[in-house]
Structures are given as C-alpha cells and as structure tokens.
C-alpha positions in Angstrom: -25.1 35.8 4.5 -23.5 35.0 0.6 -20.3 35.7 2.6 -20.7 33.7 5.2 -21.9 30.6 3.5 -18.4 31.2 0.9 -16.5 31.6 3.9 -18.1 28.1 5.7 -18.0 26.5 2.1 -14.0 27.5 1.6 -13.0 26.2 5.3 -15.0 23.0 5.3 -13.3 22.4 1.8 -9.9 22.4 3.4 -10.8 20.1 6.7 -12.0 18.0 4.4 -9.0 18.4 2.1 -6.9 18.2 5.5 -8.8 15.2 6.4 -7.7 13.2 3.4 -4.5 14.0 3.6 -4.2 13.0 7.1 -6.1 9.6 5.2 -2.7 8.8 2.7 -0.2 9.9 5.4 -1.7 7.5 8.0 -1.5 4.6 5.2 1.8 5.5 4.2 2.8 5.1 8.1 1.3 2.0 8.4 2.7 0.5 5.2 6.4 1.7 6.1 7.6 -1.5 6.7 5.5 -3.3 3.7 8.2 -4.5 0.9 7.7 -2.9 -2.0 5.6 -0.3 -0.9 5.7 3.6 -2.8 4.5 6.1 -1.2 1.6 8.3 -2.0 1.8 11.9 -1.9 -0.9 14.4 -3.2 -1.2 18.0 -4.3 -4.3 20.5 -2.9 -6.0 21.4 -6.2 -7.9 25.3 -6.7 -12.1 24.9 -7.3 -12.7 26.4 -10.2 -16.9 26.8 -10.9 -17.6 28.7 -14.3 -14.2 29.9 -15.1 -13.8 31.3 -11.7 -11.5 30.4 -8.8 -14.2 29.6 -5.7 -11.6 29.8 -3.0 -12.4 26.2 -2.3 -9.7 23.6 -2.3 -9.8 19.7 -2.6 -7.4 16.9 -3.0 -5.7 16.4 -6.8 -4.9 12.4 -7.9 -3.1 10.5 -5.8 -0.1 9.7 -7.4 2.8 7.2 -6.4 6.3 8.5 -4.9 8.5 6.5 -7.8 11.7 7.5 -5.9 14.2 4.7 -4.7 13.0 1.6 -3.0 15.3 1.2 0.1 17.5 -2.5 -0.7 17.3 -4.5 2.4 20.3 -6.9 3.0 18.4 -10.2 5.0 19.4 -13.3 3.3 17.0 -15.2 5.1 13.8 -13.4 3.9 11.4 -15.5 1.4 11.5 -12.2 -1.1 15.4 -12.0 -0.9 17.1 -12.1 -4.8 20.3 -14.3 -4.9 22.6 -11.8 -3.4 20.4 -11.7 -0.3 18.6 -8.0 -0.8 14.8 -7.1 -1.0 13.3 -4.0 -1.9 11.6 -2.5 1.1 9.6 0.8 1.1 10.5 4.4 0.4 8.8 5.5 3.4 10.6 8.3 5.4 8.8 8.3 8.9 10.3 11.4 9.9 8.7 13.1 6.8 5.3 11.3 7.1 5.1 12.7 10.9 5.8 15.9 9.7 3.4 16.1 6.9 1.1 14.9 9.7 1.3 17.6 12.2 1.0 20.2 9.0 -2.1 18.7 7.9 -3.6 18.6 11.8 -2.4 22.1 12.1 -4.0 23.1 8.4 -6.9 21.2 9.7 -7.6 23.1 12.8 -6.8 26.4 11.5 -9.8 26.0 8.8 -11.9 24.5 11.6 -11.1 28.0 14.1 -11.8 29.8 10.8 -14.8 27.7 10.6 -16.0 28.5 14.0 -15.4 32.2 13.7 -17.9 32.3 10.9 -20.4 30.6 12.5 -20.2 32.7 15.4 -20.2 36.0 13.4 -23.2 34.7 11.4 -24.9 34.3 14.6 -24.1 37.7 16.2 -25.4 39.3 12.8 -29.0 37.6 13.4 -29.5 38.0 17.3 -28.8 42.1 16.0 -31.1 41.7 13.7 -33.6 40.3 16.2 -32.9 43.1 18.3 
C-alpha cells in the first residue's frame, strides 16, 4: 500500500504545483496592460526528504522577469515622460496562453494518474476481500 500512497502524493503534488503555476499565469494575463508590470516566472523543484528525492514536486520561488518593458508612445497618458513614452508590461499573451495550456494539460495528466492509482488500490482491496 505504500506504493499506492506514494503515487497518490506524487500526483497530488504535481496537481498542486500546476495549479499554482496557472495562478501566476492568470495574474500575468490580468496585468498585461498594467504599466510597469513585470511578468512572474516560476520553476519546479524536486522535493527531497532525508537526502532522497521523493518524486514529488513543488513550485519554487516566484521571480520577476527582468526583460525590457515595452515602451508605449502616448503623450496624453499621465505616466508619459517628456518624450511622450511610458513603460508598459513585459507580458506576452501568446506565451502566457501557451503556458496556461501546458499547465492545464499537466494538471489533467496528474489527475488521471491520481484516478488510476485510486482505481487500482480499490481493485486490490476488492480482490483481498474475496
């Protein structure tokens, strides 16, 4: 049964990490038009317990993308400098949508793994009851 619970915790950690990733992607999309907004990026980390990898993952530290902000010409904007430009965001909606789809598909794959493990453990319990 230890293998079943290990499989369930690995799949659950993957779902949790992808859900948090999707949250950051959603924040990036929501702030795509916010002046001065820097895109949030994340990376996954392997969970280590007593010096051994458990197979689980977690979301690492959230970092801000330090790439150049888009310069927008709008002399009427209150944020514009003397030349009429202000800093937009560095969010690329195409990249964010692709990241959202990848996170969604990874979440679904972990969910299927979770469900398969649950079904296998239930089938084993049914066999043992006979």
